[in-house]
N, C-alpha and C positions, 0 to 999 in steps of 0.2 A: 504534379503541381508545377506551375511556372511563374516566374516573376517578370512582368513586362519591363523592358529596358527603361521606360519612363520612370519607373519606381525609384531606381537608383539615382537618376538625374534629379528627382524631386527632393532627395535627402540633402539638407544643407550640410556643407563641410564643417567638420569639428576641428577647432584649433588644437593641435597635438603638441604645442610647444612645451606645456607644463609636464605632460606625461613622459615625453622624451627626455626632458631635463632631469626629472626625478629618476628615471631609469639610469641615466648616466651617473648621477650622484650615488645611487645605491651600488652600481657596478664598481665605482671607485672605492666605496667603503668596504664592500665584500671581497674585492680583488678576485671576482669570479663573474661569469656571465649572469645577467639578470633576464629572466624570461618575462615577456609581456604577453598576457592572455587577454583577448578582447572579446567582449560580448556586445550585444546591441545597446546596452545601457551602462556598461562599466568597463574599466581597465583594471587588471590585476597584475601587480609586479611581484614576481617570485624571486626573493633575494635571500640567499643563505637559509636560515631557519625560520624566516618570517615571510609573510605575504601581506601586501598592502593593496587594498581595494579603493579605487578612486572612481567616483560616479561621473559619468560623462554629462556635460551641460546640455542635455537633450530635453526636448519637449515633444512627447509622443502622445497618441490618443489615450494611453493608459498610465503615463508617468510624466512628471514635470520636475526635472532636476536643473532647470535653467538658471536658478538664482543661487548665490552662495549660501544664503540662509536656508534654503530648501535642502541643499546638499548636506549642510551641517545637521539639520534636524533628522534627515533620513539616515545619516551615518550613525547617529546616536540611537535611533530606533532600531536600526539593523543590529547593533551591538546587543541591545537589551533583549530583542526577540530571539536572536540566535544563541544567546547564553542559556536559554531555556533547555535546548537540546544538545548543544555542543559547547559547554563552558570551557572545555579543554582547548578549544581552537580560537575563540573570540576573546581578545585581550583588552583592547582599548581603542578609542578614537583619537587620532593625532591631528593637530592642526598642521597645515602646510603653509609656511611663512616664506618671506623673501619675495621674489618676483617669478613670473612664469619661466623666464630664461635661467634663473638662478634660485631655485627653491630649496627649502630645507624642511625635513620632517621634524615637528616638535620644536621646542624652544620658545623664546620670546619673540614678539613682533605681531603685527596685524595679520591674521590668517587670510590667505588668498584661496584656500581650498581645504578639504579635509580628507583623511584616509582612515579606513577601518584597518587596524593592525591585527593580524591573525597569526597563530602558530601554523607553520607549514607542515603538511603531512607528506609522506613519501610518494614519489612518482609511482603511478600504477595503483594507488590506493582507492581511487574512485570506483564505485561499483560498475559504472559504464566501462571503465578500463578493464576491470576484472571480467566483465562479460565478453569484451572484445578478445581478451586473451584466453577465453575458455576456462577461466578459474572461478567464476561466480558459483557459490555453493548455497544449498538450501539453508544451511545453518546461519549464514549471513543474512539471508532474507528473513528468516524466522526471527532472528534477534532484532532486526530493524523493525519488523511489524509488531513485535511484542513491546518494544520501547515506544513505538508510536501509539499503541493502545494505552500504555501507561501515561504517556504525555497527554493524550486526549482526556483521560479521566480527570486530571488535575487542571486542565486548561479552563480559563474563565468562560462562563456561559454568556452568550449575547443577551443584552438587556432587551426587554419587551419593546421599549421605545425606539430601538434602532431598526433600520430596514434590512439588516443582514439576514439572509436565509429565508426571506419571505418568497412566496411563489412569484410575485411580480419581479423581484430583484433577480431571482434565478433565471427566469425566462428572458429578461432583458439582457443579462450578461451573455447568454447563449446567442441572442439575436445580434448583439454587438460584435461578437466574434465572427459570426456568419457574414455580417456586413463588411467587416474588414477583410475577410477572405474572398469576398465576391469578385474583386478585380484580379485576383491571383489564381483562381482555379476555374475549371470548366463549369459552365452554367448548370449542367446536369447534376453535378455533385452538390451544389448549393441548393437546388430544388429538392433533392432527396433529403438533405439534412433539414431543410425548412419544414418539409412535410412531417419528418420524424419529430421535430420539436413541437409542432402543433398538436400531434397526437399525444406526446408526453405531457404537455401542458394540461390537456383534458383529463388524462388518467392519474397524473401524479400530484395535481394541485392539493387535494386533501391530505395526501401523504406528506408533502413538504410542510404543510401547515402543522400537522401532528408532530413531525420531527422537530420543528422549531419549538413547539409548545412543551416538548418533553426534554429540552435541553441539549439536543444534538448539535445545535449551531454554536460553535466555540471559536476561540482565537487559536487557529491552527498554524501549520507550517505554510501551506499554500502552494508549494512548488516542488513537491517531493518526487522527482524523477531520478533515474539512476546516476546522473552526473552531479546530483546534489546530495549524495551519500557516500561515505568513505570508510574503509577499514582503517582504524587508528588504534594500534596496539591490539588489545583483545576485544575492542568494541567497534560496532558499526554505528557511525554518527551521521545524523542528518544535519545539513547546514544550509546556508544561503536561502533562508525562508523569505517570504514576501514581506517587505517593509513599506513599499511605496504606495500601496493601495489597500486600505482596510477591508474593502469589499472582497479582496482576493484571499484574505486570510481569516476573516470572520465568516466561516463556512461550516456546512455540515461535516462532521468528522468523516462521514462516508465519502465525501468529495476529496478530503485529504488522502484517504487510503486509496481512492480510485486512481489518483495520479500514479502511484506506485504499481498497482496491479495492471493498469493500462499500459504503462511503459514496459513492463516485463513482457506482456503479451505482444506488444508491437515489436519487441526485440526477439521474438520467436521463443520466449520462455514461458509459455502458458503453464508449464508445470510449477515454475517458481511463483507465478502469480497465484496459483491455487494454494501453495504453501504459505504465501504472505497472507492471503485471506483467512486461511485456517488458523494461523497463529494469532492474527488480530482478533478473530471471533472468540477463540478460546480464552484470550485475556480479557476482552471487553464484555463479552456476552451480548453485544448489540446486534442480534440477528435481525432486528427490524431494519437495519441498514441495507439488508439485501434487497429491499423493495426499491431503493433508489441507486444502488451501486452501479448498475449497468448504464443508467442515464449519465451519471457522473463520469464514467469511463469514456463514453462518447464525447461528452463536453470537454474533458481533459485532452483527448486526442485532437480535437479541433483547436484548442488553445496551443498545443505543441506545434501543430501545423502552422499556425499563424506566427509563432515565434521564429520558426525556421524561415518563413518567408521574409519577415522583418530583418533577420540577420543577413539573409542573402542580399537584401537591398542596400545594406550599408557598406561603404568602402572601408577597408582595413588598412592599417599601416603595413608597408611591404614586408617587414620582418616580424609582424605580430603573429604569435601562435594562435590558432583558432581555439575557442573553448573546447575542452576535451571531447573527442569523438563527435565532431560536427561535420566530418567529411561525408561526401555522398555515399561512400561505401559503407560507413559505419552507422549512419543515421537512418532509422527506420522510417517508413512512409506512414506518418501518423494520420494523414488524411484518408489513406486507404483503409487503415484500421477503423477509423470513425465510420466510414461508409459501410464496411462489412458488419461492424457491431450494430449499427443502427438498423440494418436489414435482417439481422439474425433472428431466427424464430426460437423462442424458448422451448426446451424439451425437458420438463420436469419428470422425475421418476423417483421412486422410493426403494431403497435397499436397507434392510436391517441385517445386522450381523448375528451370528449364533455360534456359541462355543464357550467352553470352560475357560477359566482364568489361565493365562499362559499359552493359549492356543494361537496367538499371533494375530487376532482379528484386528486390533488397532493398527498394527504394522501394515497389514494388507489393505485396510481402509485408507491409510495414508497414501499408499501406492496407487490406489484407485482414484483418489481425488486429484492426484497429480495428472492423471491421464484423462480425466473426464471433467475437471473443473467443478466437481461436486462439493457441496457443503457438508461438513462432518459435525454431527452432534454426539458428543461424548458423555455417556452417563456418569462416568467417574468425575468429570469436570462439573457438569451441571448439578449433580448431587451436592457437591461441596459448595457450589455457588448459592444454592438454596439456603445453606447454613452460614453464609458469609465467609467461607474459607477460600483461599487461593488454591490453585490446582495442586501445588506441591505441599500445602500445609497438611499436617496430620491431625485428624479429628480428636485423637486421644490427648494431644497437647492442649486442647481447649475443653476437654471433658465433654465432648459432644457425641451423642448417639446418632450417627448418620446412616446406619445400616439396618434400622428397624424396618418392620413390614410397612409401617406408616410412611417412613422416609422413602422407601422404595416406590410406594404408590405415588407419592408426590413427585418423585424423580421422573417416573414414566409419564405422568400427566404433563410435566414440564417439557419433556422431550417431544410429546405429541403436539403440544402447542407450538413449539419452535419449528417442528417439521412442517406443520400446517402453514406457518408464515413463510418459510423458505420455498415450499412447493407452490404456493399461490403466487409468489414472486417470480416463478419460472425456473427455479434452480433444481438440479438433481440433488438428492439428499441421501446421505449415508448415516443411519443411526447406529452408532458404535456402542453396543451394550451386549450383555451376555445373552439376553432373551432365552433364558432356560425354561421358561414356562409358557405353555401354549396360549394361555389367556393373554399374555403380553404380546405375543406374536400376532394373534388374531386381531387385537385392537389396532395394530398398525396396518394390517392388511385391510381392515375395514376403512381406515383413514384413506388409504390409497384408492380404494374403490369409490369412496365418497367424492374424492377430488378428481377421479377419472384419470389417474396416472398409473403407469406400470409398476408392479410390485415384485420384488425378488428377495431371497434370503442368501446371505453369504455365510456358508457353513464352514468354519475353520476347525481343523482337528489335528492332533499330534498324539503320539504314544504317551501314556500316563507318566512314564518316567521323565520324558522331555518336559511335560507340563510342570511337574514338581521341581525340576531343576530350574526352569525359567522363573517360576513364581518365587522360589527361594532367593535367586540372584536379584530379581527386581526389588523384592522386599528389603534385602540388605542394602541395595544401592540407594533406595529412597528418592529416586529421580523420576518417578512416574506418578500420575494422579491416582492410580489404583492403589488401594490399601490391602488388597487380597493377599493373604499369606497361605502357607500350605494347609493350615487348618480350614480356612475358607474353601480352598480347592476341594478338600475332602468332602465337605458338606455339599458342595455343588455336585460332585460325582454321585453322591448318595441320593440326591433329591431331584436332579434335573429331569426334564421331560423331553425325550428325543424328538426330532422331527417326525411327523407322521407321513404317510405315503403322499398325501395331498401337498404337504409342504416340501417334500423331497422333489416333487415334480417341478418346482419353481426355484430350487436351490442351486447356487453356484458352489460346488464343493471344492475345498482347497486343503490339501495335506501340507502343513507348514513345517514339517520336519525335513523337507527338501526344498529345492529351488522353486520359487513361485513365478510363473509367467504372468506378470501383472498386465502387460499389454494385451495378451489374449484374454485374460479375465475381464478387463475393461471392455473389450470388444464384445464379449458374450453378454455382459450386462446391458450395454447400450443397444444391442441387437434384439434384446428381449421385448416382446410385445407388451 
């Protein structure tokens, strides 16, 4: 992507008197350097334990901060919206009084501007910085995705009278981004993405309509990339959500998630993107989102490419620090990702696990989804969801019988329904269940045949002593969705039906009492016909 020289010349200069004077005032108060971070729409001053965000008086195609009243309203809205996800960080809105050359934060007088006051987090806490330092961990991404799913669950649903999340609004938003990108990128890229959008409009219009009707369009974060999430103490917090345009935050929850999964993939961490998706799905149960997630990933990548172009077109103060990880070396090519994702061909396939409790099938399935981007359906989680239980809730605490034969049939019916949804949406699927009975396995093999996708069985095993040790330890810890104890394991040993010769011919066999070569296992699965 390139930015024509005329673009920078067309950007009107912004008066920096106020922000420079505020910086000097804070430097005097703190008796230490004050860092100025600049984005295309804001300045942020880092002073001691606080950060002060001042909106630039800009008018752009997607935002208008050109008046004092608008900046006040958007500061107040930014505070309210971000306190939903990061109340520890967002403290108050302060008036800026005095004059541009001699301003003061707070106090009496007629405001000349406004600043959002935030608690500052440690340097290097941003997930984008963690990624650059090679420290970004799966547990951080899973925590963030789980929190995002919980946030989506309680977020307000868009009212029927609003335009948010309608097919027309979704398509127009994508067209607007493409229109803004057109003078900045090669014509061939725009043609490819326009063709992709036309095809998605044709196939996804009924899906978008259904998603809206079922409450998937909610007041979300709207801008959840790696530089808008940080490790703060023991928590990973999302911050800096969209306040300036309701259309950008009243969106399908899948679009909110897609920004995170897209950004991880664009940063070369498809493994963590898969972990984020898995954590979000296990918490939300919204597997219908898979039908639109890839569309939103491409759209989000286009938006990110446009933001990078706008930022490159704006002049900065000579000593302003760029927004974290905005250098050419650190910033991924989101346009390239959008083009690749738009042209990718789905490759759905179905894998079911097989093995006794404690055999490690869930652990191996997790390693496989990291390497393949597969969707995982966990019987232990979906069984509990049918009874209104969270993954780690214990059924006995609610006096529920969730392991009866009837409950098991309901669980496998639900797994088949979800697998069908994900496979039809073009995703590889791993159904993580014991599958100890041939009838259960045959039903899913028939599903794969019906949908015309490859089918395989992941057969995990370990010595009985190892199984008993693992099950006892897991049961004592209480940190897994499975409620199987040693007694359940014994009943499984006595009653399970081993794979027959026909099933063994399509099985991927894994001994889990030793090291598992997950990369080789994933390659074998994907290579299967």
